[in-house]
N, C-alpha and C positions, 0 to 999 in steps of 0.2 A: 653422904662420908664427909668427912672431912680430911680433905689434900692440901698438897704444898702446890702451889700454883707457880706459874714462870709466865715470866713478860721481860722481855731482850734479853739479859744476861742475868738476870735477877728469878730467886729461887723464895720465897714467902711462903713459909711455913704457916699451919692454924695457930691463930691465935696472937699475931703479928703485928705490928705496923711497922712501917718504913720509909721513911723519908728522905729522899736522897735526888739525884742527880742522873737522867737516863744518858748516855750518849748516843748521836745517833751518827752509825756508822758512815765514814768517807767522809763525814762534814765538819768543822770545829765548833757542830754545834751542841747542847746538852739541853735538857727538858728537865725540869724538877718535879716531881712527880710522889705522888701519898698513896702507898698501898697498904690497905686494911683488910687483912684476910681474916675472916670472924672466927667466933666464937662458937658459929650455930654453922650449919650446912646450908647452903642457899645458892642465888643465879651470880654470875658474874656480870658487873655494873663498870662501865668506860664511862669519863665524864670530861671531857676536855674544855680549857676555856684559853683565849690568847690565840685561836689562829689567826684571824689579824692582831697584827701589834696593839693599835690604840682603841680596842673595843674593851672597856676596862671593868666596870660591872661582875661580870662572870668570872674573870679573872681574881678580883678580889672574895666574893663569894668561895669561889672554889680552893683558896688557902683557907679562907677561915677554916671550913667544912674540915679540908684536911688537919687543921691541926685539932679541929675542936671533937673529932668521932674515935671514938677503940672499935678494936673487935670486940668488945662486949656489948655493942651496938650492932653489931653487924648480922646476919645470917648470908653468909657469901661472903663472897670478895668484891671490894669495891676499889676502883685503880680512877685516882683523878692526876689530871696533868696540867697543869697552872703554871706560866701558860706555855703553849706550846709551842710559839713562834717566838722564842725570848729574843734575836738579834731584833725584829721589827721591834717587838716592847722597849726595848731600850732608845730604838732608832728614834719613836714616835711616830712610825711611818703608818698612811692611813693605805689599808687592803694590801700592800706589795709587800714582800720579802727585799732586805736592802743586799742583799749577794746579787740577784740574778732577776730583779723587776719582774716579778712573777706573783700572781696572787694565788696561795696555797690551796683554797678553796675552789679552786678551777683547773688542777693538774691531776686529781685522782682518777684513776688509782696510782699515779707515780710511776717509779723506772730508776732503779737502783746505778744507771749507767747515764742518766743528765745528768743535769744542774742540780743545785744546793735541794731548790726547792719538790721536784720531782723526786729525789732521793727522802726525805723531809715527809712527801706523802706516801710513799710506798713503805719506810719504816712504821708508819702511826699504821698504815691497813694492816700488815703483815704481824707486825711483833704487837698489836692494840686492838685493834678493832676487831679483826676475825678471829679473836678470842673472846671476844665479851657474847653476854648472851641478851644485854643491853645497852643500848649506848644513846648518852645525849650530850650535845655539843651546843655551848654557852656564847651568843655571839651578843651585840649592841650595835645602832647607829657608828658609823666609825668617823672619824674626825670630822667629815664634812656632812653630816647626817643627822637629822632631827628625826625621831623613831617612837611610834604610837606601839605597844608590845602586843607581841603576837609571836604564833611559835609557828612552823612550817612540820610535816611529817609527808613522806614520801608515798607515789602513787603511782608508780612506776616499778614497783618490786613485788612480788608474791601478793598473792590476794590475802594471804595467813601474815607477813610483814606489813603491807600497809593496813590492814585493822590492826595489829599489835600496837605497830605502830604511831594510828590514830586513838587508841584509848590511853596512850603514853602521854600524847600530847592534851588530853582532855582532863587530866590532872593540875595542868598549867594554869596559873590564876592570872589567865588575861582574856580579853572580849574577843578575840579572833583568832581562829588557826584555819592555815593556806595547805591544802594539798596542793605539792609540787609536781610539777611533769616533767622535772628535768633530771636530770643525771648526771653531771657534773655534783662536784660537794660532796666532804666528806662524811654525811647523814646521809645522802644518794646515793652513794657508793657501796657504804655499811649495807643498807638494805637489798641494792643489788644482789650483796655477799649473804645474805638470808640473815641479819643481824639487825632488828627493831629497831630503829632511829628516829631521835627527832631532833631538831636545833631550837633553839629563843630567842628572841631575840627582845632585850632590855638597854634601854639607855641610849643614849650616844651624844654626839660633837664631842667626846672626849671629857666628857664630866663622870664621876666614878662616886654618886650619891651615896647615900648609907642606906634608903628608902629603897633603890635596886636592886641595893646588896642583899638588904633582907629579901627582900622581895624574891629573889634570886635563889638563896638557900631554903627558901620555902617553898619552892620551885620542887628541887632536886629533895627535897626529901619527902615530898607528897610523892612524888614518882618512886622514890624506893621505897617506900611503907609501900604503894601501889603494887609492885613489882613481887612482893615479898623478902625483900633486904632488909625492911624494918618493920616489922609488924607489932612493934610496941612503939612507933613513934605515936605520940600525941599532937594533934596536927597544932600546930604554931596560931594560928587562927584562919576562921572560918573562910573562905573563897568567896570573893566578890563575884566572881564570875565562872560559868559554864560557857567555855571559848563555841563559837558560834563559826561554823565551817564555810572556807570559803575555796572557790575554783577558779574562779577566772580575776587571774591580776596582770595588770598593765606594768611594764617598765618603762619611762620614756629616756632617750639619750639622748645628747647632743653629738650632731655628727661632724662640729668645727669647735675651735677654739671661740669663746665667746663669753657675755658677761651676762649672769644671769637673773633673775627678776621674780622671784617665786612670790604668788599669791595667795597660796591656801599652807596652813601647817601638819604636822602629823595629826592624825586622831580626828580631823574636819571632814564631814560630810561633802561628797560632790557632787554635782547636775550632770546631768550626760551635756555635752558643748561648752561645758563652763569653763574662760580662760584658766587655766593652774600654772603660766609662767611665761616667761617669753624672755628672749634673748637679745643681745645687742651688741655690734661693735664696740670700742674704744672712742667715738663719736658719738656714741648713742642713740645710730641709727639701727632702728630694730630688724634681725634677722630672721627670725624665726619664734612663732607662737605655737602653745602646744594647747589643746581641746582634751578636754575627758570623752573619750570614745563610749563611754555608759555613766551611770548614775552609781556611785560606792563610796568607800571610804578612803581617805588619802593612810598611808600605813609609815610610809616616811619619805621623808623629802631633803634634798640638800637644799641649806643657805648657803652655802659658800657663794661666794660671788663670782668667782672665776670659773670657768668649766672648760674639760676640753675632751676632744673627742672618745666617745665610751663611756663616759662617766656615767652614772644610771642622775638625773635630774630629780625624779621622784618613782613610788612606786603605789598605786590606788588599786583595789579590788572591789568588785559587784559584790553589791549586799544581795542578800536574797528579796524577794519581794513580800514589803510590809515590815522589812527589820529594822527596829530602831537604836539607833546607841545609845546606851544609857552612859556610857564615860566620862570624863570630864576631859576637856582636851590636856594636854601635853600641858608640862608646866614650863620647860623651855620656850619663852615668847620672842618674835623680833616684832618690828616694828612695821606698818603697812605700807606697803611701796608701792607707786602710783599704778596704773595701769599704760598701755603704750600710746602713746599720742597718733592721731589717724596719720597714715602717709601722705 
């Protein structure tokens, strides 16, 4: 049955579209939002973008979908936040929030009594995520990350939520999907609270390319059709991939400030024992070398030269035995760098 829905302080009647700014309590922040309460009964779906302010294609796709879709298209209620982290968006700030230097995707479920980022996480969880039947979080490689498109789905929630999330991830036109073992992040937090959720990664290095925006829009529409929100949607184009599920992913991090030389690009295959990159000091003296612990595929790589402790250098995942990638390499290219000289 059609009904009025409530998010934050907004009440949206059936057959209504509202585009507005939502105030985040006890902060100076507002979030641009589009609410579409449809003409037909159906699920409630939340789409967020810009959790990290400099991950642009998902935000652009969200803005365009919010403008283009109408209540006549929708079965249920669609809520789009575009972007979530407005202050980081304007600051062109990678990963962190300018007010307190925290990563929003690392502080869920949040806390209304702590700093701005904790308050934002608490607000998103209680006023939006927990009111949804399904949740999609759109990300990219950040300013310093060259990324091969892929999707995450939760692996630590209930079996029912994990399975529903996996089926959502299968609707995304990417070669790989990764079962997450983490408990942090908006989508993992949502799943632990019973909301089937996925995180999708497209684009990176500060680019906002038309092809990534269009692919993102197509991803969202396929998921909306799958969950019953857009049953009449005619697929824009056939998907190239059925995502291959990956379960073992390795994140390499630097433990000291250094200059970083990467030897692999996103989307490339890696062999066990292969040198993935190395770091030096300002005099070119090698500090650390990083070798692959197993054979697999490079999901994302940091091509930035300056590296600080705790920042991810690259992430690669193990492939099932016999699997051969069918995808072209990422369109972002950099010049090859030499391997380190013998000490």
